[in-house]
C-alpha positions as CSV (number, residue, x, y, z in Angstrom):
1,M,-92.7,19.0,-66.0
2,P,-93.7,17.7,-63.7
3,Y,-96.9,16.2,-65.2
4,D,-100.0,15.6,-63.1
5,A,-99.4,11.9,-62.2
6,T,-102.7,11.7,-60.4
7,K,-104.6,12.3,-63.7
8,L,-102.3,10.9,-66.4
9,K,-101.3,7.3,-66.8
10,D,-97.7,6.3,-67.1
11,W,-97.9,5.7,-70.9
12,Q,-99.5,9.2,-71.3
13,I,-96.7,10.9,-69.3
14,A,-94.2,9.0,-71.4
15,E,-95.9,10.1,-74.6
16,L,-95.7,13.7,-73.6
17,A,-92.1,13.5,-72.4
18,E,-91.0,11.8,-75.6
19,E,-91.9,14.8,-77.7
20,K,-88.6,16.5,-76.5
21,M,-86.5,13.4,-76.1
22,P,-82.9,13.9,-77.5
23,T,-82.1,12.4,-80.9
24,P,-79.1,10.0,-81.2
25,E,-77.2,12.9,-82.8
26,Q,-78.0,15.2,-79.8
27,W,-77.0,12.4,-77.4
28,Q,-73.6,12.1,-79.2
29,E,-72.9,15.8,-78.8
30,R,-74.2,16.0,-75.3
31,L,-72.3,12.9,-74.0
32,G,-69.1,13.7,-75.9
33,L,-69.2,10.5,-77.8
34,K,-67.3,9.9,-81.1
35,K,-69.4,9.3,-84.1
36,D,-68.5,5.6,-84.3
37,E,-69.3,5.0,-80.6
38,I,-73.0,5.4,-81.0
39,I,-74.9,2.7,-83.0
40,P,-78.1,4.0,-84.6
41,F,-81.2,2.1,-83.6
42,G,-84.3,4.3,-84.0
43,K,-85.0,6.4,-80.8
44,T,-82.7,4.2,-78.7
45,P,-79.2,3.9,-80.0
46,K,-76.7,1.4,-78.7
47,L,-73.4,2.4,-77.3
48,D,-70.2,0.6,-78.6
49,F,-68.9,-0.7,-75.3
50,L,-65.4,-1.8,-76.6
51,K,-64.7,1.6,-78.2
52,I,-65.9,3.7,-75.3
53,I,-64.2,1.8,-72.6
54,E,-60.9,1.8,-74.5
55,R,-61.0,5.6,-75.1
56,L,-61.9,6.3,-71.4
57,K,-59.8,3.6,-69.8
58,N,-57.6,6.1,-68.0
59,K,-60.4,8.4,-66.8
60,P,-61.2,8.1,-63.0
61,D,-64.5,6.4,-62.1
62,G,-67.4,8.4,-60.8
63,K,-69.5,7.7,-57.7
64,Y,-71.1,4.2,-57.7
65,I,-74.7,4.2,-56.2
66,E,-76.7,1.0,-55.8
67,V,-80.5,0.9,-55.2
68,T,-82.1,-1.9,-53.2
69,A,-85.2,-2.3,-51.0
70,V,-86.8,-3.7,-47.9
71,T,-88.7,-7.0,-48.2
72,P,-91.5,-5.9,-50.6
73,T,-95.2,-6.4,-50.8
74,P,-96.2,-8.3,-54.0
75,L,-96.8,-4.9,-55.5
76,G,-93.1,-3.9,-55.3
77,E,-91.9,-0.8,-53.4
78,G,-90.5,1.3,-56.3
79,K,-86.8,0.5,-56.8
80,S,-86.9,1.4,-60.5
81,T,-89.1,4.5,-59.8
82,T,-86.6,5.6,-57.0
83,S,-83.6,4.9,-59.3
84,L,-85.1,7.2,-61.9
85,G,-86.2,9.8,-59.4
86,L,-82.7,9.9,-57.9
87,I,-81.2,10.3,-61.3
88,E,-83.6,13.2,-62.0
89,G,-82.9,14.7,-58.6
90,L,-79.1,14.7,-59.2
91,G,-79.8,16.2,-62.6
92,K,-81.8,19.0,-60.9
93,L,-78.7,19.7,-58.8
94,G,-76.7,20.1,-62.0
95,K,-74.7,16.9,-61.6
96,N,-73.3,14.9,-64.4
97,V,-75.4,11.8,-63.7
98,G,-76.6,8.7,-65.5
99,G,-77.8,5.2,-64.7
100,V,-78.0,1.6,-65.7
101,L,-81.2,-0.3,-65.4
102,R,-82.4,-3.7,-66.4
103,Q,-84.6,-4.5,-69.4
104,P,-88.1,-5.7,-68.6
105,S,-89.4,-9.1,-69.7
106,G,-92.4,-9.3,-71.9
107,G,-93.9,-11.9,-69.5
108,P,-94.5,-9.5,-66.6
109,T,-95.2,-6.6,-68.9
110,M,-98.1,-8.4,-70.5
111,N,-99.2,-10.0,-67.1
112,V,-99.9,-8.4,-63.7
113,K,-96.6,-6.7,-62.8
114,G,-96.3,-4.4,-65.8
115,T,-93.1,-3.0,-67.2
116,A,-90.1,-1.8,-65.1
117,A,-90.1,1.7,-66.5
118,G,-90.7,3.4,-63.1
119,G,-93.8,5.5,-62.7
120,G,-95.4,8.9,-62.5
121,N,-92.7,11.5,-63.2
122,A,-89.9,9.2,-62.4
123,L,-90.2,7.4,-65.7
124,L,-87.9,5.9,-68.3
125,I,-88.6,6.8,-71.9
126,P,-89.3,5.8,-74.6
127,M,-91.6,3.6,-72.6
128,T,-93.1,1.6,-75.5
129,E,-89.8,0.6,-77.0
130,F,-88.4,-0.1,-73.5
131,S,-91.4,-2.3,-72.6
132,M,-91.7,-4.2,-75.9
133,G,-88.3,-5.6,-76.9
134,L,-86.1,-2.4,-77.1
135,T,-83.1,-3.2,-79.3
136,G,-83.6,-6.9,-79.3
137,D,-81.3,-8.2,-76.5
138,I,-83.8,-10.6,-75.2
139,N,-84.6,-11.8,-78.7
140,D,-80.9,-12.4,-79.3
141,I,-80.7,-14.3,-76.0
142,M,-83.7,-16.5,-77.0
143,N,-82.1,-17.3,-80.4
144,A,-78.8,-18.1,-78.9
145,H,-80.3,-20.2,-76.1
146,N,-82.7,-22.1,-78.3
147,L,-79.9,-22.8,-80.8
148,A,-78.1,-24.8,-78.1
149,M,-81.3,-26.9,-77.7
150,V,-81.5,-27.3,-81.5
151,A,-77.9,-28.5,-81.5
152,L,-78.6,-30.9,-78.6
153,T,-81.8,-32.4,-79.9
154,A,-80.5,-32.8,-83.5
155,R,-77.4,-34.5,-82.1
156,M,-79.5,-36.9,-80.1
157,Q,-81.6,-37.7,-83.1
158,H,-78.6,-38.3,-85.4
159,E,-76.8,-40.5,-82.7
160,R,-80.0,-42.6,-82.5
161,N,-80.3,-43.0,-86.3
162,Y,-76.6,-43.6,-87.1
163,T,-74.0,-46.1,-86.1
164,D,-70.6,-44.8,-84.7
165,K,-69.0,-45.3,-88.2
166,Q,-71.9,-43.6,-90.0
167,L,-71.9,-40.7,-87.5
168,E,-68.2,-40.0,-88.0
169,R,-68.4,-40.4,-91.8
170,L,-71.5,-38.4,-92.4
171,T,-71.3,-35.7,-89.7
172,K,-67.7,-35.7,-88.6
173,M,-69.0,-36.0,-85.0
174,R,-68.2,-38.3,-82.1
175,R,-70.9,-39.9,-80.1
176,L,-71.9,-37.9,-77.0
177,D,-74.3,-40.5,-75.7
178,V,-76.6,-38.0,-74.0
179,D,-78.8,-39.3,-71.2
180,P,-82.3,-38.1,-72.2
181,T,-83.4,-38.1,-68.5
182,R,-80.6,-35.6,-67.6
183,I,-81.2,-32.7,-69.9
184,E,-80.3,-29.5,-68.0
185,M,-81.5,-26.9,-70.5
186,G,-85.0,-26.4,-71.9
187,W,-86.4,-24.0,-74.4
188,I,-87.2,-20.3,-73.6
189,M,-89.7,-17.7,-74.6
190,D,-90.4,-14.3,-73.2
191,F,-94.0,-14.7,-72.0
192,C,-95.6,-16.3,-68.9
193,A,-96.9,-19.6,-70.3
194,Q,-97.7,-22.2,-67.7
195,S,-98.8,-24.7,-70.2
196,L,-95.3,-25.0,-71.5
197,R,-93.6,-25.8,-68.2
198,N,-93.7,-29.5,-69.0
199,I,-93.9,-30.8,-72.6
200,V,-93.1,-33.7,-74.8
201,I,-91.1,-33.2,-78.0
202,G,-90.1,-35.4,-80.9
203,L,-93.5,-36.9,-81.5
204,G,-93.9,-38.5,-85.0
205,G,-91.4,-40.5,-87.0
206,K,-87.7,-41.0,-86.6
207,Q,-87.0,-37.9,-88.7
208,D,-89.1,-35.7,-86.4
209,G,-86.6,-35.4,-83.6
210,F,-85.8,-37.3,-80.4
211,L,-88.9,-38.3,-78.3
212,M,-88.5,-37.0,-74.7
213,Q,-89.8,-34.8,-72.0
214,S,-88.8,-31.2,-72.2
215,R,-89.8,-27.8,-70.9
216,F,-89.9,-24.0,-71.5
217,A,-88.7,-21.3,-69.1
218,I,-89.1,-17.5,-69.4
219,A,-86.4,-16.0,-71.5
220,V,-84.9,-13.8,-68.8
221,S,-84.2,-16.8,-66.6
222,S,-81.7,-18.2,-69.2
223,E,-78.1,-18.6,-68.1
224,L,-77.2,-16.5,-71.1
225,M,-79.0,-13.5,-69.5
226,A,-77.0,-14.1,-66.3
227,M,-73.8,-14.2,-68.4
228,L,-74.7,-10.9,-70.1
229,A,-75.0,-9.3,-66.7
230,I,-71.6,-10.5,-65.3
231,V,-69.2,-10.6,-68.3
232,R,-66.6,-7.9,-68.6
233,D,-66.4,-7.9,-72.4
234,L,-67.0,-9.9,-75.6
235,A,-64.0,-12.1,-75.1
236,D,-65.2,-13.1,-71.6
237,L,-68.7,-13.9,-73.1
238,R,-67.1,-16.0,-75.8
239,E,-65.0,-18.0,-73.4
240,R,-67.9,-18.7,-71.1
241,M,-70.2,-19.7,-74.0
242,D,-68.4,-23.0,-74.6
243,K,-68.7,-24.0,-70.9
244,I,-72.5,-24.1,-70.5
245,T,-73.7,-27.5,-69.3
246,V,-76.6,-28.6,-71.6
247,A,-77.0,-32.2,-70.4
248,Y,-75.1,-35.1,-69.0
249,D,-74.1,-38.3,-70.8
250,R,-74.9,-41.8,-69.5
251,T,-71.8,-41.9,-67.4
252,G,-72.6,-38.6,-65.6
253,K,-70.1,-36.5,-67.5
254,P,-71.3,-33.0,-68.5
255,V,-72.2,-32.3,-72.2
256,T,-71.4,-28.7,-72.9
257,T,-72.1,-26.2,-75.7
258,G,-68.4,-26.7,-76.6
259,D,-69.0,-30.4,-77.1
260,L,-71.9,-29.5,-79.4
261,E,-69.7,-27.0,-81.2
262,V,-72.4,-24.3,-81.0
263,G,-70.7,-21.7,-78.7
264,G,-69.4,-19.6,-81.5
265,A,-72.7,-19.4,-83.2
266,M,-74.4,-18.6,-79.9
267,T,-72.0,-15.7,-79.3
268,A,-72.6,-14.5,-82.8
269,W,-76.3,-14.2,-82.1
270,M,-75.4,-12.1,-79.0
271,R,-72.8,-9.8,-80.8
272,N,-75.2,-6.8,-80.6
273,A,-76.5,-7.6,-77.1
274,I,-73.1,-7.0,-75.6
275,N,-73.7,-3.2,-76.2
276,P,-76.0,-1.3,-73.8
277,T,-79.0,0.6,-75.1
278,L,-79.3,4.3,-74.4
279,C,-82.6,5.6,-73.1
280,C,-83.3,8.4,-70.7
281,S,-85.5,9.6,-67.8
282,A,-88.6,11.7,-68.4
283,E,-86.3,14.7,-67.5
284,Y,-83.8,13.6,-70.1
285,Q,-80.9,12.3,-68.0
286,P,-79.1,9.4,-69.8
287,V,-80.0,5.9,-68.7
288,M,-78.4,2.8,-70.2
289,V,-80.5,-0.4,-70.3
290,H,-78.6,-3.7,-70.2
291,A,-79.3,-7.2,-68.9
292,G,-82.6,-8.5,-67.5
293,P,-84.8,-8.7,-64.4
294,F,-84.7,-12.3,-63.2
295,A,-83.1,-12.2,-59.7
296,N,-83.4,-15.8,-58.4
297,I,-81.1,-18.2,-60.3
298,A,-79.8,-15.2,-62.4
299,V,-78.0,-12.4,-60.7
300,G,-80.8,-9.9,-61.1
301,Q,-78.5,-6.9,-61.8
302,S,-78.0,-4.4,-64.5
303,S,-74.8,-5.3,-66.3
304,I,-71.1,-4.9,-65.3
305,I,-70.5,-3.6,-68.8
306,G,-73.1,-0.9,-68.4
307,D,-71.7,0.1,-65.0
308,R,-68.1,0.2,-66.4
309,I,-69.1,2.6,-69.1
310,A,-71.3,4.7,-66.9
311,L,-68.7,5.2,-64.2
312,K,-66.4,6.5,-66.9
313,M,-69.0,8.8,-68.6
314,F,-70.7,10.2,-65.5
315,D,-69.7,11.6,-62.1
316,Y,-72.6,9.7,-60.5
317,N,-73.9,6.3,-61.7
318,V,-77.1,4.8,-60.3
319,T,-77.5,1.1,-60.7
320,E,-80.4,-1.1,-59.4
321,S,-80.5,-4.6,-57.8
322,G,-83.5,-6.9,-58.1
323,F,-85.7,-7.9,-55.2
324,A,-85.0,-6.9,-51.6
325,A,-81.6,-6.4,-49.9
326,D,-81.4,-10.0,-48.7
327,I,-81.3,-11.2,-52.3
328,G,-80.6,-8.3,-54.7
329,F,-78.1,-6.4,-52.5
330,E,-76.4,-9.6,-51.3
331,K,-75.8,-10.7,-54.9
332,F,-74.6,-7.2,-55.8
333,W,-72.3,-7.2,-52.8
334,N,-70.8,-10.7,-53.1
335,V,-71.2,-11.6,-56.7
336,K,-71.4,-8.6,-59.0
337,C,-68.8,-6.5,-57.2
338,R,-66.5,-9.5,-56.9
339,F,-66.7,-10.2,-60.7
340,S,-66.5,-6.5,-61.6
341,G,-63.8,-5.3,-59.2
342,L,-65.9,-2.2,-58.7
343,K,-66.6,-0.8,-55.2
344,P,-69.9,1.1,-54.4
345,H,-70.0,4.3,-52.5
346,V,-73.5,4.1,-51.2
347,S,-76.6,1.9,-51.2
348,V,-80.1,3.4,-51.3
349,L,-82.6,1.3,-49.4
350,V,-86.1,1.9,-50.6
351,A,-88.8,1.7,-48.0
352,T,-92.5,2.4,-48.1
353,I,-95.0,3.0,-45.3
354,R,-97.1,0.3,-47.0
355,A,-94.4,-2.4,-46.8
356,L,-93.6,-1.6,-43.2
357,K,-97.3,-1.8,-42.3
358,M,-97.4,-5.2,-43.9
359,H,-94.4,-6.4,-41.9
360,G,-96.0,-5.0,-38.8
361,G,-98.9,-7.4,-39.1
362,G,-101.1,-5.6,-41.7
363,P,-103.6,-7.6,-43.9
364,R,-102.4,-9.6,-46.9
365,V,-101.5,-7.6,-49.9
366,V,-102.6,-9.1,-53.2
367,A,-101.5,-7.8,-56.7
368,G,-104.6,-6.8,-58.7
369,L,-106.8,-6.3,-55.7
370,A,-107.5,-3.0,-53.8
371,L,-105.4,-2.4,-50.8
372,P,-107.1,-2.9,-47.4
373,E,-107.9,0.4,-45.6
374,E,-105.1,-0.3,-43.1
375,Y,-102.7,0.8,-45.8
376,T,-104.4,4.0,-46.7
377,R,-105.2,5.4,-43.2
378,E,-102.7,6.6,-40.5
379,N,-101.6,3.8,-38.3
380,V,-98.3,4.6,-36.6
381,G,-98.3,1.6,-34.4
382,L,-98.5,-0.7,-37.4
383,V,-95.5,1.1,-39.0
384,E,-93.5,0.8,-35.7
385,A,-94.2,-2.9,-35.6
386,G,-92.8,-3.3,-39.1
387,L,-89.6,-1.3,-38.5
388,P,-87.5,-4.4,-37.6
389,N,-87.5,-5.4,-41.3
390,L,-86.1,-2.1,-42.3
391,L,-83.5,-2.1,-39.5
392,H,-82.4,-5.6,-40.5
393,H,-81.7,-4.5,-44.1
394,I,-79.8,-1.4,-42.9
395,N,-77.6,-3.7,-40.8
396,T,-76.9,-5.9,-43.8
397,I,-75.7,-2.9,-45.9
398,K,-73.6,-1.7,-43.0
399,T,-72.0,-5.2,-42.7
400,A,-70.8,-4.7,-46.3
401,G,-69.1,-1.5,-45.2
402,I,-71.3,0.6,-47.5
403,N,-73.0,3.8,-46.5
404,P,-76.8,3.3,-46.3
405,V,-79.4,5.9,-47.3
406,V,-83.0,5.0,-46.5
407,C,-85.3,6.5,-49.1
408,I,-88.9,6.7,-47.9
409,N,-90.7,6.4,-51.2
410,G,-93.6,8.7,-50.7
411,F,-97.3,7.9,-51.3
412,A,-100.1,10.4,-51.1
413,T,-101.6,8.4,-48.2
414,D,-98.4,8.6,-46.0
415,T,-98.7,10.9,-43.0
416,K,-96.1,13.1,-41.3
417,A,-96.3,11.0,-38.1
418,E,-95.7,7.7,-40.0
419,I,-92.8,9.2,-41.9
420,E,-91.2,10.7,-38.8
421,V,-91.2,7.4,-36.9
422,V,-89.4,5.7,-39.9
423,R,-86.9,8.6,-40.1
424,K,-86.0,8.5,-36.4
425,A,-85.6,4.7,-36.3
426,A,-83.4,4.6,-39.4
427,E,-81.2,7.5,-38.2
428,K,-80.8,5.8,-34.9
429,A,-79.6,2.7,-36.7
430,G,-76.9,4.7,-38.4
431,A,-78.5,5.4,-41.8
432,R,-79.1,8.7,-43.5
433,V,-82.8,9.2,-44.4
434,A,-84.6,11.1,-47.1
435,F,-88.3,11.4,-47.9
436,S,-88.8,11.5,-51.7
437,E,-91.8,12.5,-53.8
438,H,-90.2,11.7,-57.2
439,W,-93.4,9.9,-58.5
440,A,-95.5,13.0,-58.1
441,K,-92.9,15.7,-58.6
442,G,-90.0,14.2,-60.6
443,G,-86.5,15.6,-59.9
444,E,-87.9,18.4,-57.8
445,G,-89.4,15.9,-55.5
446,A,-86.1,14.0,-55.1
447,I,-83.9,16.9,-54.2
448,E,-83.6,15.8,-50.5
449,L,-82.8,12.3,-51.7
450,A,-80.1,13.5,-54.1
451,E,-78.5,15.8,-51.5
452,T,-78.5,12.9,-49.0
453,V,-76.9,10.5,-51.5
454,I,-74.2,13.1,-52.4
455,A,-73.3,13.5,-48.7
456,A,-73.1,9.7,-48.3
457,C,-70.9,9.4,-51.4
458,N,-68.5,11.9,-50.0
459,E,-68.0,10.0,-46.8
460,K,-65.4,7.3,-46.7
461,N,-66.6,3.7,-46.5
462,D,-65.0,0.4,-45.8
463,F,-66.4,-2.0,-48.4
464,K,-65.6,-5.7,-47.8
465,F,-67.1,-9.0,-49.0
466,L,-69.0,-11.2,-46.6
467,Y,-66.7,-14.2,-47.3
468,P,-63.5,-14.9,-49.1
469,N,-63.3,-17.0,-52.3
470,E,-61.4,-19.7,-50.4
471,M,-64.4,-20.3,-48.1
472,K,-66.2,-23.5,-49.1
473,L,-69.8,-23.6,-50.3
474,R,-71.5,-24.8,-47.2
475,Q,-69.7,-22.3,-45.0
476,R,-70.7,-19.5,-47.4
477,V,-74.3,-20.5,-47.3
478,E,-74.2,-20.7,-43.5
479,K,-72.7,-17.2,-43.4
480,I,-75.3,-15.8,-45.8
481,A,-78.2,-17.5,-43.9
482,R,-77.2,-16.3,-40.5
483,T,-75.9,-12.8,-41.3
484,V,-78.2,-11.7,-44.2
485,Y,-81.4,-13.7,-43.5
486,G,-81.2,-14.0,-39.7
487,A,-81.5,-17.8,-39.7
488,D,-80.3,-20.0,-36.8
489,G,-78.5,-22.3,-39.3
490,V,-78.8,-24.4,-42.5
491,D,-80.3,-27.9,-43.0
492,W,-79.0,-29.8,-46.1
493,S,-81.0,-32.5,-47.8
494,P,-79.0,-35.7,-48.5
495,E,-78.9,-34.8,-52.3
496,A,-77.7,-31.3,-51.6
497,T,-75.1,-32.6,-49.1
498,E,-73.7,-35.1,-51.7
499,K,-73.4,-32.4,-54.3
500,A,-71.9,-29.9,-51.8
501,E,-69.2,-32.4,-50.8
502,R,-68.3,-33.0,-54.5
503,F,-68.1,-29.3,-55.2
504,E,-66.0,-28.6,-52.2
505,K,-63.4,-31.3,-53.1
506,D,-62.8,-29.7,-56.6
507,P,-60.8,-26.4,-56.3
508,K,-62.3,-25.1,-59.6
509,Y,-65.6,-24.5,-57.8
510,D,-64.0,-22.1,-55.4
511,A,-64.2,-19.4,-58.1
512,Y,-67.9,-20.1,-58.7
513,A,-70.3,-17.5,-57.3
514,T,-72.8,-18.6,-54.6
515,M,-76.1,-17.7,-56.1
516,M,-78.7,-18.2,-53.4
517,V,-82.2,-19.1,-54.6
518,K,-85.2,-18.4,-52.3
519,T,-88.4,-16.3,-52.2
520,H,-88.1,-12.5,-52.3
521,L,-91.2,-12.0,-50.2
522,S,-89.6,-12.9,-46.9
523,L,-86.3,-13.1,-45.2
524,T,-87.0,-16.8,-44.8
525,H,-87.7,-19.5,-47.4
526,Q,-91.5,-19.1,-46.6
527,P,-93.1,-16.1,-48.4
528,E,-95.9,-15.8,-45.9
529,R,-93.5,-15.1,-43.0
530,K,-93.1,-11.3,-42.7
531,G,-91.0,-9.0,-40.6
532,V,-87.9,-10.5,-39.1
533,P,-88.8,-14.1,-38.1
534,K,-86.8,-15.7,-35.3
535,G,-86.0,-19.3,-34.5
536,W,-85.9,-20.8,-37.9
537,R,-83.4,-22.7,-40.1
538,L,-82.9,-22.5,-43.9
539,P,-83.5,-25.8,-45.8
540,I,-81.3,-26.4,-48.9
541,R,-82.9,-29.2,-51.0
542,D,-80.6,-29.1,-54.0
543,I,-77.8,-27.2,-55.8
544,L,-78.0,-26.3,-59.4
545,V,-74.8,-25.7,-61.5
546,Y,-74.4,-23.1,-64.1
547,S,-71.0,-23.7,-65.6
548,G,-71.0,-20.9,-68.2
549,S,-71.8,-18.1,-65.7
550,Q,-70.0,-20.0,-63.0
551,F,-72.8,-20.1,-60.5
552,L,-73.5,-22.7,-57.8
553,C,-77.2,-22.2,-56.9
554,P,-78.3,-23.6,-53.5
555,M,-82.1,-24.0,-53.6
556,A,-84.1,-23.1,-50.6
557,G,-87.5,-24.3,-51.8
558,T,-88.9,-24.6,-55.3
559,I,-88.6,-21.9,-57.9
560,S,-90.6,-21.9,-61.1
561,L,-88.6,-20.6,-64.1
562,M,-91.8,-20.2,-66.1
563,P,-94.4,-17.9,-64.4
564,G,-98.0,-18.2,-65.2
565,T,-100.3,-15.7,-66.8
566,S,-103.1,-14.5,-64.5
567,S,-106.8,-14.4,-65.0
568,D,-106.7,-10.6,-65.6
569,P,-103.5,-10.0,-67.5
570,A,-102.3,-6.6,-68.6
571,F,-102.4,-7.4,-72.3
572,R,-106.2,-7.0,-72.1
573,R,-105.7,-3.3,-71.8
574,V,-102.8,-2.8,-74.3
575,D,-103.8,-1.5,-77.7
576,I,-102.5,0.6,-80.6
577,D,-103.8,3.6,-82.5
578,V,-104.0,2.4,-86.1
579,K,-103.6,6.0,-87.4
580,T,-100.5,7.0,-85.4
581,G,-99.0,3.7,-84.4
582,K,-98.9,4.8,-80.8
583,V,-99.3,2.1,-78.1
584,S,-101.6,2.7,-75.1
585,G,-102.3,0.8,-71.9
586,L,-98.7,0.0,-70.8
587,F,-98.1,0.5,-67.1
């Protein structure tokens, strides 16, 4: 180490690094785990959360480090790569460090985005297992979620076919009288399949189901994935599982998984998913993988369970938030930390020269197409013009009372002059700054970043939430829009206003998290608007309710829960060596 990342593809680096990857038995000894605290699962054992947290409950927590980013290009700016590079850099300094990352979805992995394993020498291994199902958490979520839909559609069929007396005598069930036009859940699968966004089910005879419109979403957008990210333990998961709103009856009353008597079986499907999976960096620092990537309606965070274990096991725990700081960090700050009771020491804000040039007025960046030459040649003026986006996110982190560290994620095309102008502006704004070459050099390239993060961790902070639980929904949204997005205010549609008024009158919704839904490609609701737009208002057209995870989701625009597969998907380049069984082509 490090490997030549300019000549080797990520999957080739992963293959070489995996030759010396610790075995589950070696991990047990190295991490000081009891024999019954590590659950064998091939190369990637699971950790028994309940046993570990009970044994270590009186041990002080380590330092809590969150990784977020500036508003990204469609290519992403390397949060996972930076998280792994930071873990490797802290390891090079001899620190007891670990991390918690999210499991990638098969949809992006087989499409244009690729896996979320980092890149170059800042890579998570085993890459193939990580990218293709790992220990089955997403599969467990799919089974549990789809079981709820099986329960609902079967119930609707039986209620149509039987009278009230027959229903009670034959099935011991009362009539729920589900409104087929108000089904809240759909089916899920873990691929990008645009042809399944709108479907009709129940075609055939009366024994072939209930005829109605339905839909598929990508698995990681399921409310169950959101619940896995925010529950504190198995008991918390089981309690929430009965509260999921599956549909509404003809009077407008919610029909829940508890009404369908399916919550227990759903939790049973997820009994193993409650435990994080142990992987590692390419330099063999431990990294737990738990919860999924979806960061719109879901919280987009690695799990509270993973962080709770990691903070007990390690002196430094690195966790990652999805999307940019206006979405991912805001949800980490006001949702995840509120639910977990954990307080972060530092937030690492990942920035690239490429992204800042885009915000400065650079040409459009399109995934799958070559970058315009403006992004590969020195242009200090374009970088300077894009700095307001970076400064805006620094200010958001400082508003939370957290110490910000700007990580300039280095590319070979970055110049000293471009880097220096970013460093000076960020330091003037009150942030520490580090230039990092972890992609090219692994931990050695992240020493400056690691030292800077340690210094920030050792400085006292004044963490505070943006709003109290007692603040009503519309006030919360106004606060987020003005403070985090830079909007002049919020405009509510009549439908959203009616729902907000109803939620604000019921005290139970005070405890629900405000889970903002908008594009990640802009501070505004319009993805094409870059930089820090001025003179705009945030439109809220609807509010979705997730009663199991206890989320109220104000919708700024439309969000597709089922992405589409592109014309040149990644699966065209994935293959397997039939003699060795090794997978190639992942990125």
